[in-house]
C-alpha positions in Angstrom: -222.3 82.1 100.7 -223.6 83.4 104.1 -221.2 85.8 105.7 -221.5 83.8 109.0 -220.1 80.8 107.1 -217.1 82.7 105.7 -213.7 82.9 107.4 -212.3 86.3 108.2 -209.9 86.1 105.3 -212.7 85.3 102.9 -214.8 88.2 104.2 -211.9 90.7 103.8 -211.1 89.4 100.3 -214.8 89.8 99.3 -214.7 93.4 100.6 -211.5 94.1 98.6 -213.1 92.6 95.5 -216.2 94.8 95.9 -218.5 91.9 96.5 -219.8 93.6 99.7 -220.5 97.3 100.0 -217.8 99.4 101.5 -218.4 100.4 105.1 -219.5 104.0 105.4 -216.4 105.0 107.3 -214.5 104.6 104.1 -216.4 107.5 102.7 -215.8 109.7 105.8 -212.1 108.7 105.8 -211.2 107.9 102.1 -209.6 104.5 102.3 -209.8 101.3 100.4 -208.1 97.9 100.5 -205.2 97.4 98.1 -204.0 94.0 99.4 -205.5 91.4 101.6 -203.7 88.2 102.7 -203.5 86.1 105.7 -202.0 88.2 108.6 -201.7 91.3 106.5 -203.6 94.1 104.8 -202.6 97.2 102.9 -205.0 100.1 102.4 -204.7 103.3 100.4 -205.9 106.4 102.4 -206.0 110.0 101.3 -206.7 112.8 103.8 -208.4 115.9 102.4 -209.7 119.3 103.5 -212.7 117.6 105.4 -210.1 116.2 107.9 -208.7 119.6 109.0 -207.9 120.2 112.6 -208.2 123.7 114.3 -204.6 124.5 113.4 -205.2 123.8 109.7 -203.4 120.4 109.4 -204.8 116.9 109.0 -206.5 115.9 112.3 -204.7 113.1 114.2 -208.0 111.2 114.3 -207.6 110.5 110.6 -204.4 108.5 111.2 -205.9 106.9 114.3 -209.0 105.8 112.4 -207.0 104.4 109.5 -204.6 102.6 111.8 -207.5 101.1 113.8 -208.9 99.9 110.4 -205.8 98.2 109.2 -204.9 96.6 112.5 -208.5 95.4 112.8 -208.7 94.2 109.2 -205.4 92.3 109.6 -206.9 90.7 112.7 -210.0 89.8 110.7 -207.9 87.8 108.3 -207.0 85.2 111.0 -210.5 84.6 112.3 -212.5 81.5 111.7 -216.0 81.4 110.4 -218.5 82.8 112.9 -215.8 84.8 114.8 -215.5 88.6 115.0 -213.4 90.9 117.0 -213.4 94.0 119.1 -210.5 96.4 119.6 -209.7 96.6 123.3 -206.5 98.7 123.0 -205.1 101.0 120.3 -201.8 102.9 120.8 -201.0 105.4 118.1 -197.7 107.3 117.7 -197.7 110.2 115.3 -194.3 110.7 113.7 -195.0 113.7 111.4 -198.0 115.6 110.1 -200.0 113.8 107.4 -200.1 115.7 104.1 -203.4 116.7 102.4 -204.5 115.1 99.1 -201.6 112.6 99.0 -202.5 108.9 98.8 -200.7 107.1 101.6 -200.3 103.4 102.3 -201.5 102.0 105.6 -200.4 98.4 106.4 -201.6 96.2 109.2 -199.9 93.0 110.4 -200.8 90.4 112.9 -197.9 89.8 115.3 -199.5 87.3 117.6 -202.8 85.3 118.0 -203.9 83.4 121.0 -207.1 81.7 121.8 -208.8 85.0 122.8 -206.6 87.9 121.7 -204.9 89.1 118.5 -202.1 91.6 118.7 -201.3 93.6 115.6 -199.4 96.6 114.4 -199.7 99.1 111.6 -198.1 102.0 110.0 -198.8 104.8 107.5 -196.2 105.6 104.9 -195.9 107.5 101.7 -194.6 106.0 98.4 -191.0 106.9 99.4 -191.4 104.9 102.6 -191.5 107.9 105.0 -193.2 106.9 108.2 -196.1 109.2 109.3 -197.7 107.1 112.1 -197.4 103.8 113.8 -199.8 101.8 116.0 -200.2 98.7 118.0 -203.5 97.1 118.8 -205.0 94.3 120.8 -208.3 92.8 119.7 -210.5 90.4 121.6 -211.9 87.4 119.5 -215.6 87.3 119.8 -217.4 84.0 119.3 -221.2 83.6 119.0 -222.8 81.6 121.9 -225.0 79.6 119.5 
C-alpha cells in the first residue's frame, strides 16, 4: 500500500513492525517503538556516552528529542490518510537527570484533537515508574492541497 493511502495509525504500526526503515534520528538517539495504538505510543530509549553534556551528564536535548518523538508519534496515530503534522509548541520539564545506559520508557498520549490541532503529552520513566521528564506538545494537522 502507498504510504499516502495509509492512516497515521497504520503508518506507525508499520514502523513498529519494521516494515519501513527506522528514521535516522533513532540511531542518533537510540529509541524504538514498543507499543503503538490509537492515541498512544510507548518507546524504549537508552541514553549513552554520545549524549553527554559539558558537565558529564545526559544532555537535556536527549529527553527533549525523545519527548518530541513520542508526542508527535501519538499525534500521528489519530491522523487520516494523507494528513501529516508539524510540532508548533513543545514544553519540556526535566524532573531529574537521565541515567546513562539504562533503558527508559517514553510514553506519548493524545489529550485533545480538533480540526486543525492535536494536543498531546508525554513522559519518560524507568521500570520502577520514576519520572525523569514530562512534556506537552501542540501539533498542527497538515493536509495536502491536492
